[in-house]
Legacy VTK file of the C-alpha trace (Angstrom):
# vtk DataFile Version 3.0
C-alpha trace
ASCII
DATASET POLYDATA
POINTS 143 float
153.391 34.060 123.041
149.675 34.504 122.234
148.876 38.471 121.070
145.039 39.094 121.687
142.410 40.961 119.732
140.674 43.104 122.282
138.430 44.627 119.739
136.154 43.191 120.358
135.820 44.186 123.453
135.909 48.377 122.810
132.280 49.697 123.069
131.893 52.033 119.985
130.157 55.598 120.597
128.437 58.075 118.115
128.680 61.405 119.778
125.337 62.819 119.185
125.634 65.970 121.075
126.556 68.009 118.078
122.956 66.158 116.058
120.865 67.317 119.705
122.272 71.146 118.292
121.829 71.206 114.696
117.689 70.143 115.429
118.140 72.588 118.300
119.110 75.685 116.097
116.693 74.733 113.753
113.661 74.121 115.769
114.283 77.842 117.163
114.707 78.580 114.011
111.265 78.090 113.325
109.218 78.436 116.379
111.217 82.417 115.930
110.302 82.802 112.589
106.314 81.399 112.108
105.843 84.134 114.666
106.700 87.159 112.900
104.202 85.772 109.755
100.837 87.914 111.265
97.965 86.363 109.415
95.079 87.749 108.619
91.839 88.088 111.456
89.422 90.341 109.580
88.413 88.845 106.364
87.206 90.710 104.705
84.846 91.209 101.104
84.728 93.141 98.351
81.766 95.056 96.717
82.898 94.233 93.164
80.808 96.292 89.711
79.472 94.128 87.242
80.602 93.997 83.713
76.536 94.349 82.490
75.795 97.268 79.432
74.046 99.767 81.151
72.193 103.236 79.508
74.575 105.272 78.593
72.878 107.225 76.085
70.887 108.834 79.053
72.833 112.443 79.333
74.250 111.861 83.398
75.721 115.386 85.431
79.908 113.924 85.347
81.543 115.044 89.694
84.471 113.701 89.073
87.500 114.319 92.390
90.931 113.951 91.368
93.836 112.536 94.273
94.356 115.439 95.354
90.829 116.326 96.247
90.029 118.979 93.887
86.825 119.081 92.101
84.700 119.514 89.258
81.793 119.473 87.824
81.074 118.978 84.390
83.856 120.235 82.480
84.088 123.525 85.071
86.534 123.337 88.267
84.546 124.760 91.709
86.228 126.738 92.519
86.650 127.182 96.330
87.632 124.697 100.085
83.878 123.027 101.336
80.816 122.095 100.585
78.660 125.459 99.512
81.014 126.040 96.411
80.572 122.394 95.304
76.813 123.096 96.007
76.603 126.516 94.160
78.393 124.650 90.480
76.065 121.317 91.043
73.238 123.799 90.657
74.232 126.040 88.179
74.808 122.815 86.210
71.785 120.689 86.753
68.836 123.532 87.085
66.609 122.591 88.611
66.288 118.869 86.891
66.647 116.520 90.359
65.883 113.833 88.654
69.443 113.577 86.919
71.420 110.791 86.931
74.627 111.912 88.801
77.626 109.703 88.131
81.007 110.178 91.074
84.255 109.352 89.323
86.568 109.919 92.155
90.515 108.527 91.146
90.974 105.169 93.336
93.318 107.717 95.504
90.833 109.906 96.131
90.886 110.094 100.456
86.881 108.466 101.772
85.862 112.195 102.641
85.556 114.209 99.012
83.549 111.321 97.803
81.633 112.055 101.194
82.052 115.014 100.763
80.513 115.427 96.653
77.689 112.613 97.819
75.955 114.943 100.525
75.719 117.988 98.400
74.320 116.045 96.113
71.700 114.929 98.548
71.686 118.470 99.752
70.432 120.087 96.319
67.812 116.854 96.079
69.715 114.462 94.073
68.079 110.840 94.593
70.228 108.856 91.412
73.534 108.681 92.496
76.352 105.836 90.669
79.843 105.904 91.646
81.850 105.246 87.923
83.990 102.185 88.581
86.160 99.777 86.300
85.581 96.128 85.911
87.543 94.128 87.204
89.100 91.292 85.371
86.721 87.880 84.605
88.004 85.770 86.505
89.632 87.618 89.329
88.242 88.328 92.775
86.060 85.546 93.148
LINES 1 144
143 0 1 2 3 4 5 6 7 8 9 10 11 12 13 14 15 16 17 18 19 20 21 22 23 24 25 26 27 28 29 30 31 32 33 34 35 36 37 38 39 40 41 42 43 44 45 46 47 48 49 50 51 52 53 54 55 56 57 58 59 60 61 62 63 64 65 66 67 68 69 70 71 72 73 74 75 76 77 78 79 80 81 82 83 84 85 86 87 88 89 90 91 92 93 94 95 96 97 98 99 100 101 102 103 104 105 106 107 108 109 110 111 112 113 114 115 116 117 118 119 120 121 122 123 124 125 126 127 128 129 130 131 132 133 134 135 136 137 138 139 140 141 142
């Protein structure tokens, strides 16, 4: 009696269904997570401040604005709200010298409206030499 070897007749199959399930799950994961990343659509070039030496001997009128919107002309706090008390304080400190340079030192968290109010008050009084104080950027940063 002869025993036959039926192994050659058997078809071997590789079950690929779990592999397809894993690949589709990974594909869905990458598609869904890539839509949550939002790239900035608006490119903004921020202003830079040079670190060149300036004439620091010129007596400049200094207007300071803190983050709460309080104004200081020189070392005196401006009492009152609005532009009129600010104009009066500037006129008291500057006198008639409208060619005097003015430096606005505003906190980084100060709303823009407070800085614009100070600039408006200076413009109404006739000051034309305005500058805004900044801190120099670190070398190599932001270039």
